N, C-alpha and C positions, 0 to 999 in steps of 0.2 A: 582561626574560626570560619574566616569565608570559604578559606579552600577546603575545609572539612566538610561545610554545607554543600558546596559545588559538587564533591566526590560523593556525599551521600545522595545527592539528587540522581546521580549517574549509577549507583549502584542499587538506587530503589527501581531501576527499570531492568536488572538481571532477571533472569529465569528464577522463579522461586525457589527452585531446588539448589542452583548454584549459591543463592544469598543465605540459604540454610546452610550448606557446607562451609561456607566462609565463616558464619557466625559461630557455627559448632566449634569448627577447629581454633579460631581465634580466643573462644570461652574457654576451650580446653587449654591451650597455651599460656593464657593468662593466670588460670588458677594454679596449673602447674609452676609457672615461674613464681608465684606468691608463695607456694608450699616451700620453696629455697629459702626463704625469709624467715620461716614458721617453724620446719622440722628439722632443718638441718644438725640443730644441736642433738637430736636425738640418735645420731649415728654414732657419737660419742658414748664411752661407758663412765667415765669420770670415776674410775673405781678407788677405793681407799679412802674416799673423803665422807665423812659424816658429822651432822651438826644436830645437837640436840638428839642424838641417838638415830636420825634419819639421814638414808643416802642423802648424799648431795645431789645426784642427778634427781632424785624425787622431788626434793626441793624444787629444781629447775622447773620439773613439769607442774608442779603443783602452782608454782608462781605464775608461769604461762596460762594453764588452763582458769586459775583465777580470774586473770586479767581478760581471758577469752571469756569467760562467763560473765563477767560485769560487761563486756561489750555487747553481747546477746540481749542483756537486760535493755541497755541503752539503745539497742537496734531495734527493739519493738516500736519505739517511736519515732527514731530516726530513719530506718529503711521504710517505714509505712509512710512518711511524709517527704523524703527526698525529692527533689525535681530532677527528672531525666536529665537534661541539660549540665548538670553537675557531676554525674556519675563518673567520667573519666578523669578529672581534676580530683574528686576525692580519694578514687584508689590510687592515684599515684602519690598524693600527700601521705596517705595512711600507711603504704609501704615504705615511703621514705623515711617516717618517724620509726618504724618497725626495725629497718635496717640500721638506723642511726643508733638503736639501742641495743643491737649487736655489737656493733662498734665500742661502745661503752662496757659492754659486758666482756669484750676481749682484752681490756687492758684494766679494767677495775679488780683488784684481787677477790678471791671467794672469802667469806661468803658474801661478801657486800653487793657482788655483781648479780645475785639472785633477782634482786630488785628490777633490774634491765630486763629480765624475760616476761615479768609482770607487764612491763611499758610496752615491751615486743608484742605481747599477747593481744593486748584490749584493741589498737587499731587493725590488726589483721582479722578481727572476729567481725567485722564489718563488711569484708570484702566480698564474701558469697552473696550478700543480699544486692549488692551493688551490680555484681557480674549477672545474676539470674534476672535483675530489673530488664536487661537487654533482651532478654529472651522469651519472656512468659508472655501468655496471652497469644500464641500464634499458632497457626496450623500445623506447624513443625516443632513445636516445644518439645514433644517427647524425644524426637530424635535428637536436637540441640541440647536439650538438657541432660539428655542420657550421656553425650560425649562429654559436656561438662562434670558431668558427676564422676566419670571414670576418672578424672584427675584426682578424685578423692582416694581412690585404689591405688592407682598408676604413680603418681606425685609421690606418695609417701615411700615407696620402694626405690623409686628413681633417686631421689634427692638423697636417701642413706645410702645408696650406692657410690652418689657424688661425694658424698661427705667421707664415707669410709676409705675411697680411693684417695682421698687428701691426705687422709691421715695415714694409710697404710703405703702408699706409692710415694707421694711427695713429703711424707713425712710434717704435714703441717701440724703445728701446736693445736691441742684439743680446745683450746677456747678461742684460736682466732678461725677454726675451720668455719663456723656458722657464718661469720660476717664474710669470708672469700667464697663461699658457697652462694650467699646471696649476690656477690659480686658477678659471678659468673652468669647469672639470669637476668642483669639489670637491661641489657639490649633487648632481648626477647622479650621482656615487659612492655616495656616502651612500644615495641612494634604491635605486640596484640592488642594492648590499649588503642592505638592509632586503628586498628581495624574494627574492634568493637565500636568504636564512635562513629564508623561509618555505616552503621545499623540503621534503616529507616524505621520510623514508626508503624506500628500494625496496620494492616489495611483492612478496611471494612469488611471484608470477607472474614479476616481474621476475628475480630471483635463480635461479629455474627456467630461464629461457631464457637468460640471461648468466652466470650463475655467481656465487657469493658473492664479494663485495668486500671485504676485510678489512686492517688493518695487517700490516705483515710484519716480523719481527725478523731479524737478522743472518743466522741460518742458512737461514731460509728464503729469503732473498734469494739467497745463494750456491747453494741447490739449483735455484731458478728460473733462474738463469743458465747452470749446467751442462747442464741439461734442454734448453735452446734455443739453445745457445752458437753454433753456425754461424750459424743464421738471424739471431740476434742482431749477430753480427759484420758480415755483409753488409748488414743494416738498418742499422748505424752509418756502413758507408762512404756509402752512399748519402745518408743523412740529413747527415752532416757536409758534403758536396759541396753539397747544396740549401741548407743553413743559410748556408755560406761566400756564395755567390751571391746568396741572398736577403737576406743583412745588406749585401752590396755595393750591391744595388739599393736598399735601406732607407736606409742612410745616407749614400749618395752621387748619390741619384736626381737632386738638383738639379743635380750637377756633370755627370751622364751626358746629362741633356736638354740641358744648355748645350753639351756637346760636340757634339750633333747639330743644334745651332742652335734650338733651342726654349726659350722662357723663360717661357711662361704659367704663371701661378699655377694656373690651375685643372685644369691637363692632369695632376696627381697624382690627384686624387679623381675625375677623369672617367673615366680608365683603370682604375684599381683600382675602381671601382664595376662597371664591366662585368667585369673578372676575378671580382671577388666573387660576382656573379650566377650565372654560370657554373659555378665552383666548388661554390656552394651546392646548385644544382639537383642537378648530378652525384652529389655525396656525400650529400644527403636521400634520394635514389631507392633507396640501399642500405637503408632501413628497410622496402622493400618484400621484400628478399631475407630469407627467415626462416632459412634454413640457414645455420648461421654459416661452414663451412668454403667454401662457394659463396661467400659476402660476402667472405669473405678473399681468396679468389682474385681476385675481380673488384676488390677494392682495391689488389692488385697490379698488375693490368692498367692501371688508372687512373695509377699512379705511372709505369710503363714508359711508358704514353702521354703524360704530361708529358715526360720524357727526350726521347723521340722529336720531340715539337713543338718543345721549345727547339732542338735540333739543326737541324731542318729550317727552320725560321723565322730561325736565324742564317746558314744556308746560303744561304736565298733573298735575305737583305739582302746578303751579301757578294758575290753575283752582281749585286746593284742591281735584283731582281726586284720586291722590295717597298720601301717606303719607312720611314724611321724610326719613325714613329708604330705602323705596323702591325707592324713587328718588335719593338719595346718591349712592345706589347700581347700579341702572341703568346709572345715569351719570357717575360713576367711571368706569363702563364696556364699556360704548362708548369712554369713552376719553383712555381707555387703548387698546380697539379696532382699535384706529387710532394711538396711541403712539407707541407699541409694535412691529407693523411690521416694522417701520422704523429702530428699533434697532435690529431685528432680520432677516428678509428675504428680506425687499423691495430692498435693494441696492446689496444683494448677487444674488436675481433672475435678477435683471436689468443688472448686468454684465455678468450672464450666457446668457440671453436673446440676446444681443447683441456681444456677445464672445470677450469682450473687456479685453485685458491683463491689469490687476490692482489689486487693493485691496480695500475691503470695509471701511477699515479704514480711508483713505483719505476723501472720501465723506461724510461718518458718521460723521467725525468732522467739517466739515464745516457746516452742519446742526446743530450739537451741539452747535458750537459756535454761530450761529446766535439766536437758542433758548434760550440760557441762557442770552444772552444780551438784547433779548426781556424780558426774567422773571426778570431779574434785574431790566430793566428800569420801569417796571409796578410796581415794589414795589415803587419806588420813585415816580410815577405819583399818585398810590392811597394814600400813605402817604402825600405828599405833596398837591396834588390835591383835594382829597376826604377822608381826615383822619378820619371823623366822621362816614363813612359808616363802616358796620359790616363785618367782612370777608364771612359769610355767604350770604349776598346780593352782596359782590363783586362776589363771586364765581357763583351765579346763574345769575348774567348780563354776566360776562365773557364766560361761557359755551355755552351761546346762540349766541355770535359770533363766536365761535368755529363751530357751527351746521351750521349757513349760510355761511360764508368765506370759511371755510373747506370744506364742502360739494361740493360749488361750484368749488373750486381749485381742488379738487379730480378728478371731471368729466374730467375738461380741461386737466390735467395730464394724466389721462387715454388716451384721444383723441390724446394727443400730442404723447405717446410712441407708440399706434399703428400705426401712420402713421408714426412715424420715424421706426419701424419695418419695415413695409411693402415698404418702400423707401430703407431700407438696403437689404430687399430680392429680389428688382428689380435689384439694383445695382450689386449684387453677381450672379443675373442670365445673366446679358448683359455681366459682365466681363468673366463668364464661355463661353457663346456663342461666344465672341471675341477671346478667347483662342482657341477655338476648329476650328473657322474659319481660324486663321492663321496657326493653325496644318495641317489643310487641304490644304492650299494655298503651304505651302511648301512642303507637300507630291505629289501635282499636278507637282510643280517646278522641 
């Protein structure tokens, strides 16, 4: 610990831009490494196995998402109250538990091993909030968070490629593959956690520009919710829809591509890399926007644009104007244009816009808990209500709902927060005038 404190002091003297790049790359690497412990199993198909008339792989996805969902609800309190000095220790402990669950999954026979995907999902659901805690409330949060969020896109395809390679090239057993994929990323994980621990606390200038970030007790969390309740409800509606379809794409991408007649192992990384670069550039440019309300409005437009792109691409594909690869690229880009800002900068700029003493982790975990609850619910609805429909058709229908409902809610959310910001400014102006008047009366007396 003393060595880390000494190194942290030296890192604090680095140029701010270099420090930001180091933090961004480390956060990206850390979360990508975590994905190896979370999503490797999705590279398998586990065909020919059903329990209670539901595919075995669907049971695995449901078990992990349920664990992830419970984790998000627990994280509403845990992440809001976590002490910064414990982040690194928590990250390694939680991922270690998840890796141990994958070892049990490898050797316990089906269907009894399904429970270990639940155990795997619960600790991993807390990692995002812990990692983002290193980055929030800084002048360069947009850039760092954008790079971190790109791991949500890149890591999924990359881990699937690694998993499929172990299966097809090295002929690893499908049940052993998730644990072995995690083993490949253990050393990178340790390295990136070490680098994240070298991050110094936000500077006074950071706090001045982006508002102070601090733990929140129960009363403070309730007050925050009541202050922004209409906007939060609209935000959660959009986020739930995006999370559901992003999860369907993430967990059943192999099946969706197979429905489209494409079975290349490299297709996942190739398309996700293109999407990653576009989203990274778009979000990173917001670092140039100093006025928080203007940046917050642009983030809304980015999300609304993503919904429009998803709907437009799906309509063109239905009319056979574009092919499956173009459609999946455009639909994936649109989904992540909406999904990534919520995970990267939406709530950070929201807090800064209203100069509200709080932290991103609390509100992010409220949105996440609702999102993953919706995700696991839709899996049951699909399997029990429409079991014969393919994942490709299900995805196509689902993204159209995202386009319509998400786009409308995005516009309403923008209008609400603009009006709320205007009201806050008027209240502040009146308060200042009253203070000046009181001072003047005191002087006259």
